[in-house]
N, C-alpha and C positions, 0 to 999 in steps of 0.2 A: 583817507590817504590817497585813494584813486582820484578823487576830485581835485586835490591839490597838486597832483603831478602835472608838470608842464607837457604840452603837446609836442613842442619842438625843443630840442636841447643842442648845445654847441660844444664841440670838443676839438682840440687842436689835433689835426691829422698829421701834418708834417711842418716842422718849424722852419727849416732852411731847405725848402723844396727846390730852389733854383740852383743849388749846389755850386754857387760862386760863378755861374754862367751869366751874370747880370741880374736884373730884377725881373720879376714876373710881369708880363704885359697882358697875357690872355690865358684862357684855360678852357678845356672841354673834357667831358667824362662819358663813359659808357661801359656797362658790364664790369664794374670794379676796376676799370682802367682810366687813369687820369693822364692827360697830355698837357704839359705846360709850354708856353712860348715865352722866351726871355728877350730882354732888350739887346742882347748880343747875337741874336739869330740862332739860338739853340732850341731844339725840341727835347724836352725831358719827359720820358714815358715811365709812369709808375703803374705796374700791374700788381694790385693788391691781392688779386685772386691767386696769381702764381707766385707772389712774393718776390718779384724781381723788378729791376729798374735799369734803364739805359738812356744815353744821350745821343742826339743826332745834331750835327752842326750843319745848318743850312746856309751859313754865310761863307762857306769855303769857296774861294775863287771870285768873290765879289768885293770890289773896292769900297772903302769907307765903312761907316757904321751901318749895321744892319739890325733891324728890329722885327720881331714876329708881330704882324698886324692881327691876324686871326688864326685860330686853330680849330678844327672840327673833327670829332671822333664819332663813328657810327654807333648805333645802339649795342652792337655786339663787341665793340672794342677792338676790331681787327683793322679797319680802314681808317686812315688819317689824311686830312687835307689841310695844308697850312700855307698862308700867304706872308711873304717877307717883304718889308719895305726898306729901301736904302737909297743912296744917292743915284744908283743906276736904275731906279724905278721899282715896280712891283714884279715879283716872281711868285708863282704858285707851284707847290710841290705835292706829290702824293707818296705816301709810304704805307707799307703793310707791316703788320706785327711781326711777320716772319722775315722781313727784309732788313738788311743791315745798312743799305743805302737808299736814300729817297730818289724818286723819279720826278724830274722837272717837267711840268706841263707847259711845253713851249708855246702852244696855241693860245695860252692865256697870258703870255708875256705882256706886261704893261697894264694889265687889268687888276684892279684891287678887289679881292674877293671879300664880301661882307657876310654872305649867308650861304648855307648848303642845306638842301632838302634830301634826306636819305629815303630810299624806298623801303620802309620798314617791313612791309609784307613779303618782299621777295629777296631782300639782300641776304647773302650768305657769307661765310668766312672766305670763300674762294672768289666771290664776285660781288661787285657793288651793284650790279644791274643798272637800271636807269637812275641817275643822280642829277639833280638840278642845282646849278650854281648861280648865285646872284651877285652882281658886281656893283661897284661904286658908281658907275655911269648908267645904271638902270637897265642893264642887259641880263638876259637869261641864257645860260648855256647848259647843254646836256653832256654828261660825262659817264663813261662806263669803263671799268678796269677789271680784268681777270688776273688774279694773282699769279697764275702759272705763266702768263705771257710776259711778266716783268715790265709791262708798259701799259699805257692806256689803250683801250680797245677803240675808242673814238671820242672826240670832243667836237660838238657841233653847236652852232648858234641856233637859238630857239625864238627869241622875241626880244623886243626893246620897247621901253616906255618912252613914247615920243610926245604925247600930249603934254605931260609935265615931267620932264627928265629929272629924276631924283635918284639918290642912291637907294639900292635895295638893302634894307637893314635886317630883315628877318624873312625866313622862307621855310614853309612846311608842305609836305605832300602826303596824300593818302591814296591808296589804290584799292580797287575791288574787282575780283575776277567774276565776271558774269557769263551767262551762256552766249551772249553775242559779243564778247570781247572784254577788254580791261577798261574800267572806268577810272579816270584820273581826276583828283581834286587837289588843286594847288592854291595855297594862300600865301601872299607876299605882302610885306609892309615897307613903306618908306616913311620918312619923318612926318608926313601928313596924311597918307592914304593907306587903305587896306584893300588889296586887289584879290580877286578870286577868279580862277580859271578851271573849267570843267569840260570833260569830253571823253569820247571813246576812241579806241585804237591805240596810237602811239603818242608820245609827247609831241612829236613833229606835227601830227595832224591836229592835236588839241590846240597847240599855240598857233598853227597856221590858220585855223578857223577864225582867230581873232583879228586877222588881217582884213577881214571883210565885215566884221561886226564890232560893236563897241565893247570895251573891256569893262567888266563889272567891278566897281570899287566903292568903298565907303570913305568919305573925307571928313575929318574932324578938324575944328579950328585949333590953332596953336601949333607949336613946333617943338620937337624934342630931339636933341642931337643923338641920343642913344635909344632910338626906337627899337623895341624888341617884339618878337612874336613867339609865343610858346603854345604847344599842344600838350594836354595831359593825356598820357598814354595808359590805358588799362587793358590788359590782355592783348597787347600788340595792336590795339585800335585806339585812335584818338577819340576822346569822350567830350572834351570841351577845350576852348582856346582862350587866350588872353593876349591883348595887344597893348603894350606900353606906349600910349600916344601922348600928344601934347595936351589934350583936353582931359585925359583921365585914362583909366584902365577899361578898355572896351572888351567885353567878354561875352561868351554865350556857349550854348551846347552844340555839339556836332552830331547829327543823326544821318548817317550815310545810307540808311535804309529808306528814309523818306525822300520824296521827290517833289519839291515845291518849286514851281516855276516863278522866276523873278520877272519883273516887267520887261526886261530886255531879252528874255528867252533863255537865260542861263538857269541851270538847276541850282537851287539854293538849299544848302544842307544845314544852315545855321538856325538854331532855335533859342528861344528865351534870351534874347540879346539884352545887355545892360551896360551901363557906363558908371564906373566907380570914380566919383570926383575926388581930386586930390585934397580938396578942402576937408574931407573927413579924416585925413591922416594927421592933421595938426589942429590943436584947439586954440582958436582965437588969433593965431598968427597967420601970416601969409602962407598960402599953400606952397609946399615944396614938392618938386617933382622927383620921383625916385631915380637913382642913377642906374639901377639894375633890378631885375625881377626874376622870380622863379614861381612855378605853379605846382601846387599839390592837388589832391582830390577835392578838398574843401576850402583851401586857403591860398592866398597870395603872399609870397615872401618878398617884401619891398625893401630895397637898400636905400636908406636915407642917411647920408653921412657915414658914420661908423656903426650905425645900428641897423638891424633888420627888424622891421615891423611886420608882424604876422596878422593879416587881415582875413577875417572869415568871408569867403566869397559869397555866401548866401545872405548873411546879415549885414555885411559891409562894416563890421565892427572890429577894432583892433583887439586881439585877444592876448597877445604877448609881444614883448620887445626882447630881441636877442642881442647880448653884448659879446664882444670878442676880446680875447686876451692877446693883444698885439705886442710885438716887441717895440722898443723905444725908437729904433731906426725906421720902423714902418708906420709909426703913429702919424707923422706929418701928412703922408699921402693917404692914409686911411684904407678902408676896404675898397678894393678896385671893382669887384663884380661878383655875381652869383652864377652858378651853373648847376645843372641837375643831371643825375644818372637815372634815366627812366627805367632802365632794366633792373637796377638794384634798388630803386626807390629811395635814393639818398640825395641830399642837396649839399652843395659845397659853396663856401665863400673863400676869397683869396685876397691877400694884399701883396706887397712887393716881395715878401719872403716866405710867407706861411700859407698853409692850406688848412681851412677849418671845415670840419664835417658837421652838417646840420641834420640830425636824426629826427625821424618822425615817430612819435609814440602814440599809436591808436588815435589818429586825429578825428575819427568819426564818432568817438564815444559820446560826445555831447551834442552831436548834430541834431538829435531828436528834440533837444531843448530849443535849439536855434529855430528849427522849423515850427515848433510849437508856439514860440513867441511870435512868429510871423503868421500864425494861424494857418499854416500849410500842413494840415493834419495828416494827409495821406503820406507826404514825405516824412513827417515826423514818425509815423508808425513804421515806415519802411526802414528807418534808421534806429529803431528801438532794439536794445540788446537783451532785455529780459522782460518778464510779465509785469513787473512793477512799473517800468517805464511806460509800457503800453497802457496800463491802467491809468496813469497820470494823463496821458493823451486823451483817453476816452472820457475821463472825468472832466477835463476842460471842455471838451465838446458837449458832454451831457449838461453841464451847468450853464453853458452858453445857450443851449437850446431851451433848457428849463426856464432860464431868465427871460428868454424871448417868448415864453408860453407856447413853444412848439413841443408839447409834451410827448407826442408820439415819437418824434425824432429823438428826444431826450431819453425815452424808454429804451430805444434801440442801443444807444451808447451805454446807458447804465447797465444793460444786460451783459455787456462785454467786460465789465469790471469784476475782477475775481478776488482782489486782495485788499485794496485800500479802503473799500466801503463794504459793509456787511449787507446781506440780503435784506435784513429787517430795516436797516436805515433807508435803503432805497425805496422799499415798498411803502414805508411810512410817509415818505416825501409825496408820493402820489395820492395816498389816502388823505393826507392833510389838505390837499387841494381838490379832493373829490373827483379825481380823474380816473374813473373806472376803465375807460378805454385804453388809456396810457398804461395803467397797471396791468391790464390784460396783455397788451403788447410787450411789456417788460417780461412778464412771465413766459410768454411764448418764445421770446428771443433767448431768455435764460435757459429754457429747455434745449434750444439748439446748441447752446455752448457747453452744456453739462456733459461730463463723460458718462459712458454707459454704465460704469460701475456704481455711480451715485443713484442706485435704484430707489432708495427710500425718498430722497429729495425729489427725484423725478416724479414719483407717484404723487407726492404731496402737492407739488407745483401744478401737475396736470389736473388734479382734482380741483384745486383752487381756480385754475383757468376755466374748467368746465362750468363751475358755478358762476363765474363772471360772464361767460358766454350766455348762459341761461338767463341771467339777470338782464343782460343787454337785450336779448330777444323779447323778454316781457316788457321792458321799457319802451321798445320800439312799437310793440302792439298797442300799448296804452297811448302813445303819442300819435299814432296814425291808424285809424280804423280801416283804411283801405290797403294796408300793408300786405294783407294776405292775398289780395287779388292783383296787386301791382307787381308784376314779375321783375321790373327793373328797380324796385325800391331797395332801400338800404336793408330792410328786413330780409328780403330774399337773398341778398348778398351775404349777410351775416349767417343765415341758415346754411348756405353753401360752404362758407368758411368753417362753420362749426362742425359740419359733417366731415370735412377734410381733416379737421383737427382730431375728431374721434377716430377716423381711419388711421391716422398717423400714430396716435397714442393708445390704440386698442390693447397693445401688449403691456403697457405700463400702468394703465388705469385699473384701479380695483373694481372688479366686475360688480359686486354687490352694492358698493357705495355709489358707483356711477348710475346704476339702474335706479337706486332710491332717489338720487338727485333728479334724474329725468322724470321719474314718476311724480315726485313732489311738485315739480314745476308744470306738470301736465303736458309734457312734450312726448306724446304717444308715438308720433312718427319717428322722432329721433331715438326713442327707446327701442322701437322695432329695428331701426337701422343699426344701432349699437349691438343689439342682440344678434343680428345677422353677422356682424363683424366678429363677435365672440363665438359664433357658431352655436348660439342658443336658438336652434331652428324651431323648437316647439313653441316658443313665445311668438316668433315671427308668423308661423303658420296659423296659430290661434288668432292672432290679430287680423290677418287677412280673411279668415273665415268669419270673424265678427263683422268685418266690413263688407262681407258678401263678395269678396274678390277671390273667387275660386281659382281663376287662372293664375294669379300671382302666387297663391298658396301652392299650387301644383308645380310651378316653376321652381320654387324653393325646394320642394320635396324631391325634384328630379336631380338636384345637385349631387355630385358623387360623394361629397363629404357627409351628406345627411343620412342618419341611420335608417335602415329599411323599416324598422319597427314603427317609425312615425307614419309611414304609409298606411299601415294597418290601423293605427290609433285614430287617424283623422279620416279614414275611408268612409265611415257612416255619415259624417257631417258633409264631406265634400260631394258625395254622390247625391245627397239630397239637395245640395246647393246648385250643382251643375253636373247632371249625369253625363251629358255628352263629353264635356272637357275632361271629366274624371276618368271615364272609360278610355278615351283617347290617350290620356297620360299613362294609364295602366298598361295599355297595349304597347307603348313605346318604352316602358321601363323594364329593364332586365332584372332577373333574380327575384321577381315577385312570386310569392306562393299564393295561388288563387284560393286555396283552402282557407287561409287566414282572412280573406276578403268576403267569405260567405256570409258572416253576420251583416255586413254592410249591404250586400246584394239582397239579402232576404228582407232587410228593413225597407229598401227601396221598392222591392217587388210587392210588399204588403200594402203599399200606398196605391190609391186609385189613379189610373192614368187614362188619358183619352184613347179611344179605339184606334185612331190612325197614328198614334204616337209610337215611334220606334222604341222597342224595349232595349235599352242600353245594356242591361244585365245579360239578356240573351245574346246580344252581339259580343260581349266580352267572353261569355262562357263558350260560345261557338269558336271564338278565336283561340281559346285555351285548348279546346278539344281537337279541333281540326288543324290548327296551325302549330300549336305548341305540343300537340300529342300528349296532353295531360291525361294521367291514368288514375287520378284521385277519385274514388267512388263518390265522395261528397260532392265534387264538382259535377259529375255525371248525373247524380241523383237530383241536384238542384236544377240543372238544365232540363231534365226529363219532367220535373214537376212544373216548370214554367211552360213547357210545351203542352202538357196535359190540360193546363188552364186556358189555352187558346181555343177559340171557337172552331177553327179549322184543324183537324187532326192529321193533316197530311205531313206536316213537319215532324209530329210525334212519331208517325209510322216510319218515316224515313230514318229518324234517329234510332228507332228500335231495330231497324233492319241493317244498320251500319255495324260492321264487325271491326271495331277499332283495334282489337288485339290479334287480328288475322295475320298469320305468317310468323308468329312468335312461338318458339318451342315451349310446350307445357304451360302456355299462358292462356288466360280466358279470352273469349272473343268479344266480350263486352265488360265494362267496369262498373256499371250501375248495379244496384241490388234488385234482382228480379222480383223478389217477394214484395219489396217496398213499391216497385213499379206496378205490380199487379194490384195491390191495395189501392194505390193512388188512381189507377185507371178505372177500377171498379167504382171508386168514390166519385170520380168525375164523369162516370158513364161513358168511357171511351172503349166500347165493346170490341171494336176491331183490334185495338191495341191489346186488349185482354186476350183475345184469341191468339195473337202473335206470341204473347208472353207465355200462355199455356203451352203452345207448340214448342217454344224454345226450351221450356222446362220439361219437355217430353211427356207432358200431361195431355196426350192426344184425345182421349175420350172427353175430357173437360173442354178442350179446345173445340172439338166438333159439336158438342152439345151446345156451347155458347154461340158458335158460328151459325147453327141452325136457327137461332133466335134472331140473327142479324141478316144473314144472306145464305141461302142453300148453296149457292155457287161457291162461297167462301168455305162452307163446310166440306164440300166435295174436294176442294183444293187441299184442305187440311188433311182429309182422309187419304188423299193420294200421296202425301208426303212420306207416309210410313212405307218403307221398302224392304227392310230387313226382317220384318215380323209379319208373315203372311196371315197368321191367325188374327192378329190385332187389326191388320188392314181390313180383313173381311168383316170384323166386328164393327169397325168404324163405318164401313160402307153400308152395313145392315142398319146402323143407326140412321144414316142418311136416307136409306130406302124406306124405312118405316115412316120417317118424317114426310117423305114425298108422298107415300101412299095415303097417309092419314090426312095430309093437308089439302089433297085434291077435292074440290067441291063440285066438279062437273058431273056429267052422266056417267053411269057405271062403265059403259063400254069405252068411253073416252078415258076414264081413269085407268082402266086396264091397259089401254093402248100406250099411255104415258109411262106406266110402270114397265111395260115391255121395252120402251125406248130407253128408259133409265138403265135397264139391265145391259144394254149394248154399251153404255158409257163406262161400265165397270170393267171392260176388256175381258169378259169371261170370268171375272172373279166371283160374281154372284150368278146363281142359276134360278130358274123359275121356282124350283122347289124351296129356295131360301126365302123368297118373298111371299109365297103363298099363304103362310100363317098370318100375314099382315092384312089379308083381305077377309071380308066377312064370310061366314060359313055358307050363306045363301047365294054366293057368286056362281054363275053358270060356268061350267067347264068349257063350253064352246068358245068362250072368250079367250081361253088360254091354250086352245088347240095348237095353234102355230108354235107358240113358245115351248109347249110340252114336247111336241114332235121334234123340235130343234134340239131340245135337251136330250131326248132319247137317242137321237142320231149321234150326238157327242159322246154319250156313254158307250154306244156300240163301237165307235172309232177307238175309244180308249181301251175296250176289251180286246179288240183285234191287235192293238199295239202291244198290250201286255202279253198276248199269246206269242207274238213274234219275238219279244224279248226273252220269253221262257225257252223257246226253241234255240235261240242263239246261245243261251247259257248252257243248255244240255250239250250242244255241239262243242262248246269250248271245254267242258269238263272231259268229254271223250278225248279231245286232243291232248289235254294235260296228262291223262292216264297213259296214252301212247308214248308221250315224251318220257315219262318216268320209266316205262318198261325199256325203252331204247337206252336210256341212261344207265340202267343196271347192266347192260351188255357192253359198256364202253371199256376199251383196253388200250394199252400202249406197247409198242415193240421196242425192246432194249437190245442194243448191240452188245455182244459179250465183251467187247473191248471198251465199252463206254466207261469213262472215268467219272468219279465223283467231282463235282464242280468246286469243291472246297479242299478236300484232302488229296485230290488228284489220283486216288487209288481206284482200282476196278470196282464198279458197282456190284458185280456178281461174284466177287471174291469171297470164299468161305475159309477163313483161317489160312489164306494163301494157297489153298488146294483147289485146283481147277479140275472138275470131273466132267468128262465129255461122254455123250451117248448118241450115236448115230448122227454126229455132226451138230447137235444142239446142246446148249447149256442146260445142265440139270437144274431142276426147280426144287431141289432138296433144301435142307436147312442152310440159311444164309442170313447176313445182316439185313435188317429192314431198311428200305430206301423209299424215296419220293421221286416221282417223275411228273414234270409239268408240261402242259400243252406246248410250250415254247421249245421243248426238247432238252432243257437242262434237267439233270438228275443229281440227287444228293443222297448220301447216307443219312439215315434218320438222325443219328447222334451228331453228325457234322452240321446238319441243317439247324438242329436245335441250338447248338453252341454258337453258330454264326448269327442267328436271329437274336438270341439272348444278348450277345455282345453289341449288336448294332442298333437294337431298338431302345426305346426310352426305359427309364428305371422301373416304372410301374408295370409295363408290359413284361419286362424281364422277370420281375418278381412273380408275376402271375404264371409264367411258363415254368419257372423253377418250382413253384408250389404244386403245379399239376404233376410234374415229374416226381416230386417227393411223395405225393399221394399214391401214384402208380407203384412206386418202389415199396411203400408200406403194405400195399395190398398183395405184393409179391406176384403180380400177374405179368406174364410175359407174352400175353396173347397179342397177335398182330392183327392188322386189318385184313379184310378179305383181299384176295389177290388183285381184285380190280380197284381196291381202295375206296369204294363208294358204298354208302349205307342208305337204305331206303328209310322212309319216314316211319313205317311200321316197325322196322327192326330197331330204330333208335328208341322208340317208346318202350319196346320190350327187352332192350339189351340190359345185361348185368352192369353193375357200377363200374367195373374195369373198362368195359367197352365205351361207356359214356365218357369216362375221363380221357380215354384214348381219342375219342371223337373231338372233345374240347381241345386237346393238345394239337390235333391235326388242324383245327380251325385257326389256332393261335400262330402256328409256325408255317403252315402250308397254304394259307389263303391266297398267296400270290408268290410268284417266283422271286427270290431275293435278288437275282441279277437283272430282272426285267421290270420289277415293280417299283412302288414308291420308296421302298427301303434303299434301293440303289441311288435313286434321285436325291434323297436326303443326304447321302454320304458325300455328295459333291461338295457341300459346304463345310465339311469337317476338315480339320487340319491333318496333314500327313502324319504328324507325330502327336499322339494323344497326350493329354496331361499326365496320365499314369506312366507314359513312356519317356518322361523328361530326362531320366537318368541316362538314356541312350544318346542324348544330344551331345554330351561331353565327349563321347567316343568319336564324334565326327570333327572335333575341333582340330585345327592345324596349329601345332605348337612350334615356336622357334627352336632351332637346334642350340644346344649348349656348346658353343665353340670353345669355351674355356677348357673343357675336358678332352678336346680332340688334339691329337698330335699333328704338328705341321711337318710336312716333308718338303725339303727343297728340291726343286727339279734341276736336273743337270742343264748347264747352259748349252 
């Protein structure tokens, strides 16, 4: 049904449109507005958008018969220009849609107006802007009208065709606003020529420039009385033009964005020019020239007699003929002309009485076929409306290429077909002609066109393409033995392409299947490449190790995505392959655990190496210990064992002396196992190291004994290290002394002299009597005379010093006894008016009765009290209560317990009057006095107002927690005014 529907259809719009005002002579349309000119000088305006119509008589005041020659309406339907012809000559009028009366353009009097070019880009309802008028005598005039002025703004002459004076039959204008001004492009036609004018600035300057240069024109043979020029407008911009000329329809595209200079210097915007010969409009008969024309996007509507033939602009084929239902009175004259409404996209035809509407029904729906028949495939695809149409275009292209044996190009087109040919049919086509390369190309292009959701199909096609690539690679190797070495060969190119394919399809290819394919074809390098793409790093590293490429393997292992466990797995092989590169890689890799590398390092260390070769394991272990501050005992033990095997033990000793854990709380100073280190050093006969380890383990006797076998000086240094144990230090020095005495082989007198010198080195720790047992019994005492005398003098000094110390001690004891006796006589004077510091009552009060005798207070029975050196005095019970309240809970309980014991014993004995007890009395005092003494120490060790007790009370709150109930008594509560009476005060 859609294919049978006509593109253009004709309907009667208005049967008697002239309304009895004569017959229709001309017509123009814009924006659903139609303006008719009649033979009696009337303008009839039909506004189909607003649904209104009105008439204007232009013949008023003009003698004789008047006929409308031409009428022009702007694209917006607001502005109208009409020329009337009569016995008095030609007159041109302007009228606006809002005006009731037209305005005569007096400057154009006598000029017959044939064409008007509206400024489509800038015209508004209120103003025409620049408008170009073309006259019958070849002149161009510029007109501008503002609706609010009710008259023309200006009319001025622009240009005149002087070389070949002819009537201007058609006129069109395009403008473009650029940064450097407005560009104008004007096209005009006469019966034989098509003129073009271009330039910047204003219309004045554009046309004035042609006074000094030639006008650009196209001249065609033949002449036609009704020459017409039409622009097809799309989105307010002219897209292509058509000129109804004597030789045919001259047409082409308009591209105002391009700037192609013509030979005479003008800018030429016309593209794809063509001439439609009139002979194509009639079959076998003499060519008939159309009497009128209209232009649509893809077609020409040509009026021939009473019919309109619709010709496709691209194929130049007649696609339809339009018939008109005319009235009987209009039949003789026939259809007068055609016009178009570019804004509404509608065409009109008219005769003397009626208006016919020619509607367009999707004229581009079959254009893809037109372009396809002309083999303009790009244009055909651009005009396709659905996938089936595109498939047909691709199929034609593919079959044409296949027939021309351009199989690769055919494959690209076949890959774009989705519906009208199956995948199997297309692949069989290539298989049947043994075109493996074309088949591979088809599969690759098919992959590009498949949607991501077709995962199964994508995987299958990708796998097939992989096998085709591998087959192609093998064939190239068989055909050319030098392909591997020739970098510019097709083999190298296909390898590069294959790797790019693997990279693109790594996520859709099945990993196991692809690896089997690569393995079966022997493509090890591609297998490794694909494994790296799939992050199968173990395969990649294993391959590089087999090839001896340790550096490449290490680069793979350093990638962030590679699991750290692979470092440990391949460490033994890599360090044996290239120790330097491996260790350098380890040192730059973060988060490595050196402990897990110990097996690899031990394997490397067990192999023989040249003497001058750098031990890479030692370098790495030193890096871990010194730079990374590694504390793993295994790492330290391994480094120690490697040091122990070196000929020079200096590095071993330095390592043993380093305190790696120094400064850490509760941490060891070293992290190797000392017992293991000792065994190892003994095995390797590193005696100095053994001495150091014994010393470090506080096994000083063993250290000195071993040091004596190596170097007596070392033994003395070890013996001197003991500082906190004088007895052990002396024992160690005796061991050294015995060795020194026994090892001397010189003369006896010389031996004794050396022994005496050794005694001096001990700083007095050893005496002559300590080393005498080491000498033989037959040694002469004369040789020791000096040493013995020196020793006796030392002893004499020590005895004198002890005597002095004993005298000092006796004198000190006498002083202490005297101080104790003085302390027993100590007393304090109390004023009889002295108050208790706590209860503020008199200290000497006895039941409120004051007894006086010769001016002194009696010392009879009274309440016990305490007096402190600072002068404060307190009743005993007041002081006990205050201290119990102010001290901590434990001390308070202790004081109360002492009081309870005193109460139970029923003893009310007081202290001596001076309040001081001697040491002898305390040891021999009864239990009651002992308790009293303890209570005195608890409550009266210091004055409560001057000691620590008062200082601690500074931080206590004023109100104790147990006194919280008193806080409420200090609250200020609001008065209850409701219960109070109010009294009014007299005025």
